[in-house]
MIGUZA-454566 format. One record per residue (C-alpha): residue number from 0; chain; y, z, x. Coordinates in nm, 4 decimals. Example, Ala and Ser with C-alpha at 12.3 -4.5 7.8 and 13.67 -1.06 7.14 Angstrom:
BEGIN
NODE pos unit    north       up     east
NODE   0    A  -0.4500   0.7800   1.2300
NODE   1    A  -0.1060   0.7140   1.3670
END
This chain:
BEGIN
NODE pos unit    north       up     east
NODE   0    A  -2.7076   2.3769   1.9557
NODE   1    A  -2.5402   2.7150   1.9343
NODE   2    A  -2.2088   2.8383   2.0564
NODE   3    A  -2.1842   3.1802   2.2092
NODE   4    A  -1.8682   3.3847   2.2189
NODE   5    A  -1.8104   3.6333   2.4941
NODE   6    A  -1.7755   3.9837   2.3595
NODE   7    A  -1.4511   4.1582   2.4422
NODE   8    A  -1.2870   3.8546   2.6010
NODE   9    A  -0.9637   3.8132   2.4061
NODE  10    A  -0.8067   3.4719   2.4510
NODE  11    A  -0.4341   3.4494   2.5181
NODE  12    A  -0.2371   3.3105   2.2269
NODE  13    A   0.0295   3.0404   2.2142
NODE  14    A   0.3338   3.0323   1.9879
NODE  15    A   0.3845   2.6766   1.8667
NODE  16    A   0.7031   2.5692   1.6850
NODE  17    A   0.7684   2.2298   1.5277
NODE  18    A   1.1119   2.1334   1.6635
NODE  19    A   1.1376   1.7608   1.5827
NODE  20    A   1.0600   1.5726   1.2652
NODE  21    A   0.7325   1.3787   1.2486
NODE  22    A   0.9042   1.1011   1.0482
NODE  23    A   0.8454   0.7727   1.2295
NODE  24    A   0.5554   0.9051   1.4383
NODE  25    A   0.2037   0.7566   1.4270
NODE  26    A  -0.0164   0.8748   1.1409
NODE  27    A  -0.2667   1.0359   1.3807
NODE  28    A   0.0091   1.2488   1.5307
NODE  29    A   0.0951   1.3770   1.1827
NODE  30    A  -0.2714   1.4641   1.1324
NODE  31    A  -0.2685   1.6617   1.4582
NODE  32    A   0.0329   1.8586   1.3340
NODE  33    A  -0.1556   1.9348   1.0124
NODE  34    A  -0.4525   2.0497   1.2180
NODE  35    A  -0.2270   2.2898   1.4067
NODE  36    A  -0.0962   2.4224   1.0744
NODE  37    A   0.2571   2.2875   1.1141
NODE  38    A   0.4052   2.1377   0.7992
NODE  39    A   0.7784   2.2120   0.7997
NODE  40    A   1.0503   2.1885   1.0614
NODE  41    A   1.0977   2.5095   1.2630
NODE  42    A   0.7650   2.6453   1.1360
NODE  43    A   0.5924   2.8679   1.3928
NODE  44    A   0.2197   2.9373   1.4234
NODE  45    A   0.0110   3.1352   1.6674
NODE  46    A  -0.3026   2.9677   1.8021
NODE  47    A  -0.5540   3.0678   2.0716
NODE  48    A  -0.5113   2.8973   2.4090
NODE  49    A  -0.8358   2.6977   2.3906
NODE  50    A  -0.8944   2.3541   2.5394
NODE  51    A  -0.8971   2.2004   2.1899
NODE  52    A  -0.5574   2.3443   2.1013
NODE  53    A  -0.4132   2.2470   2.4401
NODE  54    A  -0.5317   1.8885   2.3839
NODE  55    A  -0.3632   1.8795   2.0440
NODE  56    A  -0.0418   2.0120   2.1989
NODE  57    A  -0.0589   1.7468   2.4714
NODE  58    A  -0.0827   1.4722   2.2095
NODE  59    A   0.2252   1.5777   2.0097
NODE  60    A   0.4070   1.7875   2.2690
NODE  61    A   0.7231   1.5804   2.2322
NODE  62    A   0.7669   1.7327   1.8831
NODE  63    A   0.6851   2.0927   1.9754
NODE  64    A   0.8127   2.3961   2.1589
NODE  65    A   0.5293   2.6038   2.3075
NODE  66    A   0.5529   2.9522   2.4545
NODE  67    A   0.2974   3.2180   2.5431
NODE  68    A   0.2760   3.5044   2.3004
END
C-alpha cells in the first residue's frame, strides 16, 4: 500500500494553542496533546489541516484554541 501526495497542493495550516491544563483529563487525552506537540500551557504549534489532525482536535477541543493560519 502506498500513499501518494499531490504535487503543488499546499494544505492549509491550523494554529493550535493549549489554553486549559490537562490535569484531571483522561490519560488518552494527554497522549493526544503529546501527539499534537503540545506540552506546556499557552504553547502554540502549527499543524496541517488534515483529517487526522482535525480528529485529534475534536477529541481534546475543550482544552484548545484553534485558528486558521
